[in-house]
C-alpha positions as CSV (number, residue, x, y, z in Angstrom):
1,M,6.3,-14.1,5.2
2,D,7.7,-16.5,2.4
3,K,11.3,-15.4,1.6
4,R,10.7,-15.7,-1.9
5,L,7.8,-13.3,-2.0
6,L,9.6,-10.8,0.0
7,D,12.6,-10.9,-2.5
8,I,10.2,-9.9,-5.5
9,L,8.0,-7.3,-3.6
10,V,8.9,-3.8,-4.1
11,C,7.1,-0.6,-3.0
12,P,4.4,0.2,-5.3
13,L,5.3,3.9,-5.2
14,C,9.1,4.3,-5.4
15,K,10.0,0.6,-6.4
16,S,12.6,0.2,-3.6
17,Q,13.2,-3.1,-1.6
18,L,11.0,-3.6,1.4
19,Q,11.8,-4.8,4.9
20,F,9.6,-7.3,6.7
21,D,8.6,-6.3,10.4
22,A,7.4,-9.5,11.8
23,G,6.4,-8.1,15.1
24,K,4.0,-5.5,13.4
25,G,3.1,-7.6,10.5
26,E,4.0,-5.0,7.9
27,L,6.4,-4.4,5.1
28,I,8.5,-1.3,5.3
29,C,9.6,1.2,2.9
30,K,12.2,3.5,4.3
31,A,12.4,5.7,1.3
32,D,8.8,6.7,1.4
33,R,8.2,6.2,5.1
34,L,5.5,4.0,4.7
35,A,4.4,0.6,6.3
36,Y,2.3,-1.8,4.2
37,P,0.1,-4.1,6.2
38,I,-0.1,-7.9,5.6
39,R,-3.7,-9.3,6.3
40,D,-4.2,-13.0,6.4
41,D,-0.9,-13.7,5.1
42,V,-1.4,-11.3,2.1
43,P,0.5,-8.1,1.6
44,V,-1.7,-5.2,1.0
45,M,0.3,-3.3,-1.6
46,L,-1.8,-0.1,-1.8
47,V,-0.5,3.4,-1.0
48,D,-3.8,4.2,0.6
49,E,-3.8,1.3,3.0
50,A,-0.4,2.0,4.0
51,R,0.4,4.2,7.2
52,T,3.1,6.7,7.4
53,L,6.2,6.0,9.6
54,S,7.4,8.4,12.5
55,S,10.9,9.2,12.7
56,D,11.4,7.3,15.8
57,E,10.0,4.0,13.9
58,L,12.7,4.6,11.0
59,A,15.8,4.6,13.6
């Protein structure tokens, strides 16, 4: 994930900063407990495509 792209991307729902999870290939929004997938090096910034994070994943 390009660092410059990560610096400008925000959660489409709450506009908070996202964290990159390289292991899972996702962008994480802790505020909304959502993980946005990255497919073919392109972040899919659609709330309908995001998965809900469990409490364990947030810790």
